[in-house]
N, CA, C and O atoms as CSV, one atom per row, in Angstrom:
chain,resi,resn,atom,element,x,y,z
A,1,MET,N,N,0.067,-7.428,13.182
A,1,MET,CA,C,0.097,-6.116,12.578
A,1,MET,C,C,-0.801,-6.099,11.350
A,1,MET,O,O,-0.720,-6.974,10.488
A,2,SER,N,N,-1.639,-5.110,11.290
A,2,SER,CA,C,-2.517,-5.025,10.141
A,2,SER,C,C,-1.790,-4.369,8.971
A,2,SER,O,O,-0.934,-3.506,9.162
A,3,LYS,N,N,-2.135,-4.783,7.780
A,3,LYS,CA,C,-1.521,-4.247,6.573
A,3,LYS,C,C,-2.552,-3.431,5.807
A,3,LYS,O,O,-2.824,-3.671,4.631
A,4,VAL,N,N,-3.122,-2.445,6.526
A,4,VAL,CA,C,-4.157,-1.590,5.970
A,4,VAL,C,C,-3.785,-0.139,6.264
A,4,VAL,O,O,-3.370,0.189,7.376
A,5,CYS,N,N,-3.932,0.713,5.276
A,5,CYS,CA,C,-3.692,2.141,5.470
A,5,CYS,C,C,-4.792,2.698,6.365
A,5,CYS,O,O,-5.974,2.451,6.127
A,6,GLU,N,N,-4.401,3.458,7.406
A,6,GLU,CA,C,-5.379,3.999,8.344
A,6,GLU,C,C,-6.127,5.201,7.780
A,6,GLU,O,O,-7.155,5.596,8.332
A,7,ASN,N,N,-5.638,5.788,6.700
A,7,ASN,CA,C,-6.291,6.952,6.118
A,7,ASN,C,C,-7.289,6.565,5.021
A,7,ASN,O,O,-8.446,6.983,5.061
A,8,CYS,N,N,-6.848,5.776,4.049
A,8,CYS,CA,C,-7.713,5.458,2.906
A,8,CYS,C,C,-8.236,4.026,2.921
A,8,CYS,O,O,-9.154,3.709,2.164
A,9,GLY,N,N,-7.680,3.149,3.763
A,9,GLY,CA,C,-8.159,1.771,3.845
A,9,GLY,C,C,-7.627,0.860,2.754
A,9,GLY,O,O,-8.207,-0.192,2.486
A,10,LYS,N,N,-6.537,1.252,2.126
A,10,LYS,CA,C,-5.950,0.461,1.042
A,10,LYS,C,C,-5.354,-0.833,1.607
A,10,LYS,O,O,-4.660,-0.805,2.623
A,11,THR,N,N,-5.624,-1.964,0.950
A,11,THR,CA,C,-5.123,-3.263,1.395
A,11,THR,C,C,-4.371,-3.935,0.248
A,11,THR,O,O,-4.118,-3.317,-0.786
A,12,GLN,N,N,-4.019,-5.197,0.442
A,12,GLN,CA,C,-3.261,-5.914,-0.581
A,12,GLN,C,C,-4.106,-6.153,-1.829
A,12,GLN,O,O,-5.335,-6.190,-1.766
A,13,MET,N,N,-3.431,-6.313,-2.955
A,13,MET,CA,C,-4.083,-6.549,-4.235
A,13,MET,C,C,-3.618,-7.878,-4.797
A,13,MET,O,O,-2.531,-8.354,-4.468
A,14,ALA,N,N,-4.438,-8.475,-5.643
A,14,ALA,CA,C,-4.067,-9.720,-6.308
A,14,ALA,C,C,-3.462,-9.392,-7.662
A,14,ALA,O,O,-3.982,-8.555,-8.401
A,15,ALA,N,N,-2.359,-10.057,-7.981
A,15,ALA,CA,C,-1.682,-9.842,-9.255
A,15,ALA,C,C,-1.308,-11.183,-9.847
A,15,ALA,O,O,-1.132,-12.161,-9.121
A,16,ASN,N,N,-1.186,-11.234,-11.154
A,16,ASN,CA,C,-0.813,-12.464,-11.839
A,16,ASN,C,C,0.653,-12.431,-12.227
A,16,ASN,O,O,1.144,-11.444,-12.774
A,17,GLN,N,N,1.340,-13.518,-11.936
A,17,GLN,CA,C,2.707,-13.703,-12.406
A,17,GLN,C,C,2.616,-14.610,-13.626
A,17,GLN,O,O,2.177,-15.755,-13.513
A,18,VAL,N,N,3.022,-14.119,-14.778
A,18,VAL,CA,C,2.861,-14.825,-16.039
A,18,VAL,C,C,4.162,-15.536,-16.383
A,18,VAL,O,O,5.204,-14.895,-16.516
A,19,HIS,N,N,4.106,-16.863,-16.528
A,19,HIS,CA,C,5.256,-17.657,-16.932
A,19,HIS,C,C,5.182,-17.851,-18.442
A,19,HIS,O,O,4.161,-18.286,-18.975
A,20,ARG,N,N,6.272,-17.525,-19.119
A,20,ARG,CA,C,6.289,-17.611,-20.578
A,20,ARG,C,C,7.378,-18.569,-21.031
A,20,ARG,O,O,8.455,-18.659,-20.442
A,21,GLN,N,N,7.058,-19.263,-22.078
A,21,GLN,CA,C,8.066,-20.070,-22.750
A,21,GLN,C,C,8.049,-19.636,-24.207
A,21,GLN,O,O,7.082,-19.882,-24.926
A,22,SER,N,N,9.101,-19.003,-24.627
A,22,SER,CA,C,9.233,-18.321,-25.909
A,22,SER,C,C,8.098,-17.317,-26.058
A,22,SER,O,O,8.071,-16.343,-25.306
A,23,GLN,N,N,7.169,-17.496,-26.973
A,23,GLN,CA,C,6.124,-16.493,-27.177
A,23,GLN,C,C,4.781,-16.892,-26.581
A,23,GLN,O,O,3.852,-16.085,-26.605
A,24,TRP,N,N,4.640,-18.100,-26.048
A,24,TRP,CA,C,3.366,-18.548,-25.512
A,24,TRP,C,C,3.343,-18.460,-23.995
A,24,TRP,O,O,4.370,-18.599,-23.331
A,25,VAL,N,N,2.169,-18.230,-23.471
A,25,VAL,CA,C,1.992,-18.163,-22.027
A,25,VAL,C,C,1.885,-19.585,-21.497
A,25,VAL,O,O,1.009,-20.343,-21.915
A,26,GLN,N,N,2.758,-19.943,-20.593
A,26,GLN,CA,C,2.783,-21.287,-20.033
A,26,GLN,C,C,1.684,-21.441,-18.970
A,26,GLN,O,O,0.829,-22.320,-19.077
A,27,ARG,N,N,1.715,-20.578,-17.946
A,27,ARG,CA,C,0.714,-20.616,-16.877
A,27,ARG,C,C,0.714,-19.273,-16.157
A,27,ARG,O,O,1.647,-18.481,-16.285
A,28,ARG,N,N,-0.343,-19.037,-15.405
A,28,ARG,CA,C,-0.463,-17.828,-14.606
A,28,ARG,C,C,-0.635,-18.220,-13.145
A,28,ARG,O,O,-1.443,-19.090,-12.819
A,29,THR,N,N,0.116,-17.585,-12.283
A,29,THR,CA,C,0.046,-17.852,-10.859
A,29,THR,C,C,-0.345,-16.558,-10.163
A,29,THR,O,O,0.296,-15.527,-10.364
A,30,SER,N,N,-1.382,-16.603,-9.355
A,30,SER,CA,C,-1.781,-15.395,-8.636
A,30,SER,C,C,-0.948,-15.258,-7.369
A,30,SER,O,O,-0.686,-16.234,-6.665
A,31,SER,N,N,-0.536,-14.018,-7.097
A,31,SER,CA,C,0.256,-13.743,-5.902
A,31,SER,C,C,-0.195,-12.405,-5.333
A,31,SER,O,O,-0.477,-11.481,-6.096
A,32,PRO,N,N,-0.271,-12.279,-4.013
A,32,PRO,CA,C,-0.693,-11.006,-3.417
A,32,PRO,C,C,0.428,-9.979,-3.438
A,32,PRO,O,O,1.588,-10.309,-3.191
A,33,LYS,N,N,0.083,-8.748,-3.731
A,33,LYS,CA,C,1.039,-7.640,-3.692
A,33,LYS,C,C,0.675,-6.759,-2.507
A,33,LYS,O,O,-0.468,-6.322,-2.374
A,34,GLN,N,N,1.654,-6.501,-1.649
A,34,GLN,CA,C,1.415,-5.752,-0.427
A,34,GLN,C,C,1.469,-4.246,-0.683
A,34,GLN,O,O,2.061,-3.784,-1.658
A,35,VAL,N,N,0.841,-3.502,0.213
A,35,VAL,CA,C,0.825,-2.053,0.149
A,35,VAL,C,C,2.111,-1.526,0.780
A,35,VAL,O,O,2.614,-2.109,1.740
A,36,ASN,N,N,2.638,-0.439,0.252
A,36,ASN,CA,C,3.834,0.184,0.811
A,36,ASN,C,C,3.408,1.070,1.982
A,36,ASN,O,O,3.082,2.242,1.793
A,37,LEU,N,N,3.412,0.501,3.199
A,37,LEU,CA,C,3.000,1.224,4.396
A,37,LEU,C,C,4.211,1.739,5.157
A,37,LEU,O,O,5.238,1.066,5.246
A,38,GLN,N,N,4.077,2.934,5.701
A,38,GLN,CA,C,5.130,3.559,6.490
A,38,GLN,C,C,4.541,4.029,7.814
A,38,GLN,O,O,3.397,4.481,7.855
A,39,ASN,N,N,5.311,3.928,8.899
A,39,ASN,CA,C,4.902,4.485,10.181
A,39,ASN,C,C,5.267,5.965,10.195
A,39,ASN,O,O,6.435,6.324,10.042
A,40,VAL,N,N,4.255,6.830,10.382
A,40,VAL,CA,C,4.444,8.268,10.280
A,40,VAL,C,C,3.821,8.938,11.509
A,40,VAL,O,O,2.757,8.532,11.976
A,41,THR,N,N,4.494,9.960,12.019
A,41,THR,CA,C,3.924,10.777,13.085
A,41,THR,C,C,3.161,11.926,12.448
A,41,THR,O,O,3.724,12.699,11.672
A,42,VAL,N,N,1.865,12.040,12.779
A,42,VAL,CA,C,0.983,13.018,12.141
A,42,VAL,C,C,0.371,13.897,13.228
A,42,VAL,O,O,0.045,13.414,14.312
A,43,THR,N,N,0.216,15.182,12.936
A,43,THR,CA,C,-0.496,16.072,13.853
A,43,THR,C,C,-1.925,16.208,13.370
A,43,THR,O,O,-2.172,16.412,12.182
A,44,ASP,N,N,-2.874,16.092,14.303
A,44,ASP,CA,C,-4.285,16.200,13.939
A,44,ASP,C,C,-4.754,17.653,14.048
A,44,ASP,O,O,-3.930,18.555,14.195
A,45,GLU,N,N,-6.065,17.887,13.979
A,45,GLU,CA,C,-6.626,19.243,13.979
A,45,GLU,C,C,-6.370,19.973,15.292
A,45,GLU,O,O,-6.238,21.197,15.304
A,46,ASN,N,N,-6.298,19.228,16.405
A,46,ASN,CA,C,-6.106,19.846,17.715
A,46,ASN,C,C,-4.635,20.117,18.014
A,46,ASN,O,O,-4.326,20.731,19.035
A,47,GLY,N,N,-3.734,19.682,17.166
A,47,GLY,CA,C,-2.316,19.872,17.383
A,47,GLY,C,C,-1.651,18.724,18.108
A,47,GLY,O,O,-0.470,18.807,18.444
A,48,ASN,N,N,-2.393,17.644,18.358
A,48,ASN,CA,C,-1.827,16.476,19.033
A,48,ASN,C,C,-1.092,15.609,18.024
A,48,ASN,O,O,-1.523,15.461,16.881
A,49,LYS,N,N,0.033,15.033,18.467
A,49,LYS,CA,C,0.800,14.142,17.599
A,49,LYS,C,C,0.375,12.706,17.860
A,49,LYS,O,O,0.190,12.304,19.009
A,50,CYS,N,N,0.218,11.929,16.781
A,50,CYS,CA,C,-0.120,10.517,16.905
A,50,CYS,C,C,0.571,9.759,15.772
A,50,CYS,O,O,0.829,10.313,14.703
A,51,LYS,N,N,0.864,8.487,16.024
A,51,LYS,CA,C,1.509,7.650,15.024
A,51,LYS,C,C,0.449,6.901,14.232
A,51,LYS,O,O,-0.513,6.384,14.800
A,52,LYS,N,N,0.631,6.845,12.912
A,52,LYS,CA,C,-0.293,6.148,12.026
A,52,LYS,C,C,0.490,5.366,10.991
A,52,LYS,O,O,1.629,5.700,10.665
A,53,LYS,N,N,-0.149,4.307,10.475
A,53,LYS,CA,C,0.391,3.576,9.338
A,53,LYS,C,C,-0.298,4.106,8.097
A,53,LYS,O,O,-1.511,3.972,7.943
A,54,LEU,N,N,0.489,4.716,7.205
A,54,LEU,CA,C,-0.071,5.310,6.000
A,54,LEU,C,C,0.637,4.764,4.771
A,54,LEU,O,O,1.828,4.455,4.808
A,55,CYS,N,N,-0.120,4.649,3.673
A,55,CYS,CA,C,0.498,4.279,2.405
A,55,CYS,C,C,1.211,5.508,1.845
A,55,CYS,O,O,0.921,6.635,2.245
A,56,THR,N,N,2.127,5.290,0.935
A,56,THR,CA,C,2.946,6.383,0.427
A,56,THR,C,C,2.115,7.401,-0.361
A,56,THR,O,O,2.486,8.573,-0.432
A,57,ARG,N,N,1.023,6.977,-0.940
A,57,ARG,CA,C,0.160,7.920,-1.655
A,57,ARG,C,C,-0.457,8.925,-0.690
A,57,ARG,O,O,-0.539,10.114,-1.000
A,58,CYS,N,N,-0.893,8.454,0.482
A,58,CYS,CA,C,-1.480,9.349,1.480
A,58,CYS,C,C,-0.431,10.275,2.069
A,58,CYS,O,O,-0.729,11.428,2.382
A,59,ILE,N,N,0.801,9.786,2.227
A,59,ILE,CA,C,1.880,10.634,2.750
A,59,ILE,C,C,2.168,11.761,1.766
A,59,ILE,O,O,2.384,12.898,2.184
A,60,LYS,N,N,2.178,11.470,0.467
A,60,LYS,CA,C,2.407,12.504,-0.545
A,60,LYS,C,C,1.280,13.532,-0.536
A,60,LYS,O,O,1.530,14.728,-0.691
A,61,LYS,N,N,0.046,13.075,-0.355
A,61,LYS,CA,C,-1.089,14.012,-0.305
A,61,LYS,C,C,-0.992,14.934,0.895
A,61,LYS,O,O,-1.294,16.123,0.792
A,62,MET,N,N,-0.565,14.387,2.050
A,62,MET,CA,C,-0.455,15.209,3.252
A,62,MET,C,C,0.679,16.223,3.149
A,62,MET,O,O,0.565,17.330,3.675
A,63,LYS,N,N,1.772,15.860,2.478
A,63,LYS,CA,C,2.877,16.794,2.304
A,63,LYS,C,C,2.475,17.940,1.364
A,63,LYS,O,O,2.936,19.069,1.530
A,64,ALA,N,N,1.620,17.649,0.384
A,64,ALA,CA,C,1.196,18.664,-0.568
A,64,ALA,C,C,0.265,19.692,0.067
A,64,ALA,O,O,0.220,20.845,-0.359
A,65,ASP,N,N,-0.485,19.263,1.099
A,65,ASP,CA,C,-1.436,20.198,1.747
A,65,ASP,C,C,-0.779,21.112,2.741
A,65,ASP,O,O,-1.449,21.942,3.354
């Protein structure tokens, strides 16, 4: 299963997990953060229904239109 939004192409991002000991930074570990993808049934311009994997930002944009 692909973890890519079919509308905007959004994929995973790299983020740093910062380990602290009191006030100093001990070390930084990079970890991937996944996109919040949902399976949604969408109607296209012709009125046909199709299933797509969309990120929540794209779902909000489609509801607003």
